[in-house]
C-alpha positions as CSV (number, residue, x, y, z in Angstrom):
1,M,-0.2,0.2,-0.2
2,F,1.0,3.7,-0.7
3,K,1.5,5.6,2.8
4,M,1.7,9.1,3.8
5,R,5.2,10.4,3.0
6,G,5.8,13.7,5.0
7,G,2.7,14.7,5.6
8,R,1.4,14.3,1.5
9,M,-1.1,11.5,0.7
10,T,0.7,8.8,-2.1
11,A,-1.1,7.9,-5.1
12,A,-3.0,5.3,-4.2
13,A,-4.8,6.9,-1.1
14,V,-5.5,9.5,-4.0
15,M,-7.4,7.2,-6.1
16,L,-9.2,5.3,-4.1
17,G,-11.0,8.3,-2.6
18,L,-11.8,9.3,-6.5
19,L,-13.3,5.6,-6.6
20,A,-15.2,5.4,-3.6
21,P,-18.9,5.7,-4.5
22,A,-21.3,8.6,-4.4
23,S,-23.7,6.5,-2.0
24,A,-21.1,6.2,0.6
25,V,-20.6,9.6,0.8
26,A,-24.6,11.2,0.9
27,A,-26.4,8.4,1.7
28,P,-30.3,8.9,1.2
29,A,-32.3,9.9,4.4
30,K,-35.7,9.8,6.1
31,P,-38.1,12.1,4.4
32,G,-38.1,15.6,5.4
33,V,-41.7,17.3,6.9
34,N,-42.8,20.2,7.6
35,T,-46.7,21.0,8.6
36,R,-48.1,24.0,7.7
37,A,-51.2,26.5,8.2
38,A,-54.6,25.7,7.9
39,A,-56.4,26.5,4.8
40,N,-60.1,27.3,3.9
41,V,-61.1,26.3,7.7
42,G,-65.3,26.5,7.6
43,Q,-67.6,25.5,10.1
44,S,-66.8,21.6,9.2
45,T,-64.4,21.7,6.8
46,A,-60.5,22.0,6.7
47,T,-57.6,21.9,4.4
48,L,-54.8,20.3,6.0
49,T,-51.3,21.5,4.3
50,G,-47.8,21.0,4.6
51,S,-44.6,19.9,2.7
52,V,-42.6,16.8,2.2
53,N,-39.1,16.1,1.2
54,P,-38.6,12.6,-0.3
55,N,-35.2,12.7,0.2
56,E,-34.4,10.5,-3.3
57,V,-36.6,7.4,-1.2
58,Q,-40.4,7.1,-2.9
59,T,-42.3,8.6,0.4
60,T,-45.5,8.5,1.0
61,Y,-47.3,11.0,3.7
62,F,-50.7,11.7,5.4
63,F,-52.2,14.0,8.3
64,E,-52.9,12.8,11.4
65,Y,-55.8,15.3,13.5
66,G,-58.6,15.0,16.1
67,T,-59.2,17.4,19.4
68,T,-56.0,16.8,20.9
69,S,-52.4,16.2,20.5
70,L,-53.3,12.4,20.5
71,Y,-55.3,12.8,16.8
72,G,-57.0,9.8,16.6
73,T,-57.8,10.5,12.7
74,S,-56.1,10.4,9.7
75,T,-56.2,10.9,6.5
76,P,-55.6,8.6,3.1
77,A,-52.2,8.3,2.3
78,G,-50.7,10.6,-0.3
79,D,-47.3,10.1,-2.8
80,A,-45.1,12.5,-2.4
81,G,-43.0,10.7,-4.9
82,A,-39.0,9.9,-4.8
83,G,-37.2,13.3,-5.6
84,N,-34.5,15.6,-3.7
85,R,-36.8,18.6,-2.8
86,A,-39.6,20.1,-0.8
87,V,-43.0,19.3,-2.6
88,N,-46.2,20.7,-1.8
89,V,-49.0,18.5,-0.1
90,A,-52.7,18.7,1.1
91,A,-56.0,17.3,2.3
92,D,-59.3,18.4,2.9
93,I,-61.2,16.7,5.8
94,G,-64.8,17.3,7.3
95,G,-67.2,15.8,9.7
96,L,-66.2,18.6,11.9
97,A,-67.4,20.6,14.9
98,P,-68.3,24.2,14.8
99,A,-66.6,26.4,17.1
100,T,-63.7,23.7,18.4
101,T,-60.0,24.0,18.3
102,Y,-58.2,20.5,16.4
103,H,-55.0,19.5,16.1
104,Y,-52.9,18.0,13.5
105,R,-49.3,17.3,11.9
106,L,-48.1,16.1,8.7
107,V,-46.3,12.6,9.0
108,A,-44.2,11.3,6.2
109,R,-42.8,7.7,5.7
110,N,-40.3,5.9,3.0
111,G,-37.8,3.3,3.2
112,R,-35.6,5.0,5.4
113,G,-37.7,5.4,8.3
114,L,-40.7,7.8,9.3
115,T,-41.2,11.8,9.7
116,K,-43.2,13.3,12.2
117,G,-44.6,17.3,11.5
118,A,-44.5,19.8,14.0
119,D,-48.0,19.6,15.9
120,R,-50.3,22.6,15.0
121,T,-53.3,23.6,15.7
122,F,-57.2,25.4,14.0
123,R,-60.2,26.4,15.2
124,T,-63.2,25.8,13.4
125,Q,-66.1,29.1,12.7
126,R,-69.1,29.2,14.3
127,Q,-72.4,27.9,13.2
128,P,-74.8,30.9,13.2
129,L,-77.8,30.4,15.4
130,G,-81.2,29.3,13.2
131,L,-84.9,28.7,14.7
132,A,-87.0,26.1,13.2
133,L,-90.7,25.3,14.2
134,G,-94.1,23.1,13.5
135,A,-97.2,22.5,15.0
136,N,-98.6,19.1,15.8
137,P,-101.8,18.3,15.1
138,N,-102.1,21.0,12.2
139,P,-104.9,22.2,11.3
140,V,-106.9,21.8,14.6
141,G,-110.7,21.8,15.1
142,P,-112.9,24.9,16.6
143,G,-110.6,26.3,19.7
144,G,-108.8,22.5,19.7
145,R,-105.4,21.7,20.9
146,T,-101.9,22.1,19.4
147,L,-98.1,21.8,20.2
148,L,-95.4,24.1,18.7
149,A,-92.4,22.4,18.7
150,G,-88.9,23.0,17.5
151,N,-85.3,23.3,18.0
152,L,-82.5,26.1,17.8
153,S,-79.7,25.1,15.8
154,G,-76.3,26.6,15.8
155,T,-73.3,27.2,18.6
156,G,-74.3,28.1,21.8
157,N,-77.9,26.7,21.6
158,T,-78.2,25.0,24.8
159,G,-80.0,27.0,27.9
160,R,-81.2,29.9,25.4
161,Q,-84.3,31.6,26.1
162,V,-87.1,31.6,23.8
163,L,-90.0,33.3,23.4
164,L,-93.4,32.6,21.3
165,Q,-95.7,34.9,19.9
166,S,-99.0,35.0,17.7
167,N,-100.7,37.0,15.3
168,P,-104.9,35.7,14.7
169,F,-106.4,36.1,11.6
170,P,-106.6,38.7,9.1
171,Y,-103.1,39.0,10.4
172,T,-102.9,42.7,10.9
173,Q,-102.9,43.1,15.1
174,G,-99.3,41.9,14.4
175,F,-96.9,38.9,16.4
176,Q,-97.5,40.0,20.6
177,N,-96.0,37.6,23.2
178,A,-98.0,34.6,23.4
179,S,-96.1,32.6,26.0
180,D,-93.4,32.7,29.2
181,I,-90.3,32.6,28.0
182,H,-88.9,28.8,28.0
183,L,-85.0,27.5,27.6
184,T,-83.9,25.5,25.2
185,N,-82.5,22.0,26.3
186,E,-79.5,20.2,25.8
187,R,-80.3,19.8,21.9
188,G,-81.5,23.1,21.3
189,D,-85.1,21.9,21.2
190,F,-88.2,23.4,23.0
191,S,-92.2,23.3,22.7
192,F,-94.7,25.9,23.6
193,P,-98.4,23.7,24.1
194,I,-101.2,25.9,23.0
195,L,-104.4,25.0,24.8
196,S,-107.1,26.4,22.7
197,V,-106.8,27.6,18.4
198,P,-110.1,29.3,17.5
199,I,-109.6,30.6,14.2
200,N,-106.5,30.4,12.1
201,T,-103.5,31.9,13.7
202,Q,-99.9,32.6,12.8
203,Y,-97.0,31.5,15.2
204,R,-93.2,32.5,15.3
205,V,-90.5,32.1,17.6
206,V,-87.7,34.6,18.7
207,L,-84.5,35.0,20.9
208,P,-86.1,38.0,23.3
209,Q,-82.0,38.5,23.4
210,Q,-81.5,38.6,19.7
211,P,-84.5,40.1,17.8
212,A,-83.2,39.6,14.5
213,V,-82.9,35.3,15.4
214,G,-86.7,34.2,14.7
215,S,-88.3,31.5,13.0
216,P,-90.3,30.6,9.5
217,I,-93.8,31.4,9.9
218,V,-95.9,28.3,10.6
219,T,-99.9,28.8,10.5
220,V,-101.9,26.9,12.7
221,G,-105.1,26.0,10.5
222,V,-109.0,25.7,12.5
223,A,-111.2,23.6,10.6
224,P,-114.7,23.7,11.0
225,R,-116.8,20.4,12.4
226,V,-119.2,19.4,9.0
227,S,-121.2,16.5,10.5
228,A,-123.0,14.3,7.4
229,R,-125.8,11.5,7.2
230,A,-126.7,9.7,3.8
231,T,-131.1,8.9,3.6
232,R,-132.3,7.3,1.0
233,V,-135.2,9.1,-0.5
234,R,-136.4,6.3,-2.7
235,R,-135.5,3.6,-5.2
236,T,-135.1,3.8,-8.9
237,A,-135.1,1.6,-12.1
238,R,-131.4,2.2,-12.3
239,G,-130.7,2.7,-8.4
240,A,-132.2,5.4,-5.7
241,I,-131.9,9.1,-4.7
242,V,-130.3,9.8,-2.4
243,R,-129.9,13.0,0.1
244,F,-126.8,14.1,2.2
245,T,-127.6,16.5,4.8
246,G,-125.7,18.1,7.4
247,R,-124.3,20.8,9.3
248,I,-121.1,23.0,9.4
249,R,-120.3,24.7,12.7
250,P,-119.6,27.5,13.7
251,A,-121.7,28.6,10.9
252,H,-120.2,29.7,7.5
253,D,-123.0,30.4,4.8
254,G,-122.2,30.4,1.5
255,T,-119.7,28.0,2.0
256,Q,-119.4,25.9,-1.3
257,V,-120.6,21.9,-0.5
258,A,-119.2,19.3,-2.0
259,V,-120.7,15.6,-2.5
260,Q,-117.0,13.5,-3.2
261,R,-117.1,9.8,-3.9
262,L,-114.2,7.6,-3.1
263,R,-113.1,5.9,-6.3
264,N,-109.4,4.6,-7.0
265,G,-107.7,5.6,-3.7
266,N,-109.0,9.4,-4.2
267,W,-112.4,11.5,-3.5
268,A,-114.0,13.3,-7.0
269,T,-116.6,15.4,-6.6
270,I,-119.8,14.6,-8.2
271,T,-121.9,17.4,-7.0
272,G,-122.4,20.5,-5.0
273,T,-124.8,23.0,-2.5
274,V,-124.6,25.9,-0.8
275,A,-124.7,26.1,3.4
276,R,-127.2,27.9,4.4
277,H,-127.7,30.1,7.4
278,T,-129.5,28.8,10.8
279,R,-130.0,30.5,14.2
280,S,-128.3,27.9,15.9
281,G,-124.5,28.8,15.1
282,Y,-123.9,26.8,12.6
283,S,-124.9,26.4,8.8
284,R,-126.7,23.5,7.2
285,F,-126.5,21.6,3.8
286,S,-128.8,19.3,1.5
287,K,-128.2,17.7,-1.1
288,R,-130.0,15.8,-3.4
289,V,-128.4,12.9,-5.9
290,R,-129.4,10.2,-8.0
291,L,-126.7,7.1,-7.5
292,R,-126.8,4.1,-9.5
293,R,-124.7,2.2,-7.2
294,G,-122.9,2.8,-3.7
295,G,-120.2,3.2,-2.4
296,T,-118.0,5.7,0.1
297,F,-118.6,9.0,-0.2
298,R,-117.6,12.4,2.1
299,I,-118.6,16.0,2.4
300,F,-115.8,18.6,1.8
301,A,-116.4,22.4,2.7
302,G,-114.9,24.6,1.0
303,T,-114.4,27.2,4.3
304,N,-111.0,28.8,2.7
305,D,-112.3,32.3,4.0
306,G,-108.8,33.3,6.2
307,D,-110.7,32.6,9.4
308,H,-111.1,28.9,9.5
309,V,-109.4,26.1,6.6
310,P,-111.3,23.6,4.2
311,S,-113.0,20.9,6.2
312,T,-114.1,17.2,5.7
313,S,-117.1,15.2,7.2
314,R,-115.9,11.5,8.1
315,A,-116.6,8.9,5.5
316,L,-120.0,7.6,4.4
317,R,-121.2,4.2,3.5
318,V,-124.1,4.5,0.8
319,R,-125.8,1.1,-0.6
320,V,-128.5,2.1,-3.1
321,R,-130.3,-1.9,-3.5
C-alpha cells in the first residue's frame, strides 16, 4: 500500500478517494416534513397543508388530526414521489364540529424511516343560530289543542331563551307575545303547548336577547266541524235517490259544499251545493243525488275564507239496493 510521506497522501490513496461511491458520501435519508397552516377553515371542513422532501426515496404521507394532540384520525395516504426537493401536499377533511379547536400534524414515511411534523392547531368557525318550528296536529278543530315545537341550531344553542309570538286572522294585529320565556334543552329543543286555537293563527318563535333571530312563520289552521248523513229517499229503476244533509259549525253561510265519492283511492266531486244560514250557530246544507250504485262518500266544505281552513266530514258508506 501507499503511505503518507512527509505529510502528503500517496497516489494510491488519492485514487481510492476518487473511486469511492457517491452513496458512501451522502446516503438517502428519512423524509423531511414541514406542517403548515390549515386553509379554507369553515364550520365543519378544513384543508390541511404541508410539504414533504422524499430525499430520493419513494415516500408517502398522511395527516393526523383530532381535538387533542393524541389525534385519533388520519387522512388517506398520499404519494410524495422520490425527488430530492420539498413538494407541497394537502388533504381536505370534513365532519368537524363548529367552534372547536383541532390539532394536526403531517407524517411522511419512506424506506429509510418515518418523520412526524410539528403539531399545529386551527379552530373551526361558529355555526350561526337558526330556529325551526312546527305544529302538531295541524289543522285542529275549533278551539282545539296543538303543540308548537322546534329546535335552535348553531353554536351556543343550549339553555337559550325563546319566546312564542302569535298573530291571529286577519293578521293585521302584528305578532305579540303569547307565552312566557322558555329555555332550550341540551339539544336546543323547545316546545309550547297551545290549549285552544279559535281561528287560523300565525305563530313564530324569537330569541328575546337577539330579536333578529326568528323562526319561519307557522300558520295553525282551524277546520270547522262538518257533520253529515246520507238518507235514501226512494229507489229508482237504476239505483236510488239519496239525500246528503249536514251542518257546518261554526256557521259559514255561503260556503261551497261538495259531495265526493272515493274512487281508486282518490276523492272525486260528483255534485255540490251551498251552506245556508240558521239561527243556531251553524250552517246547514242539503243535496239530493241520483246514484246508480253505492260506495264511500264524504262532504267537503270549502271554508277557505281566512279565519278557517277547508274541512271534511267522516266517510259515509252508502248502499242503493
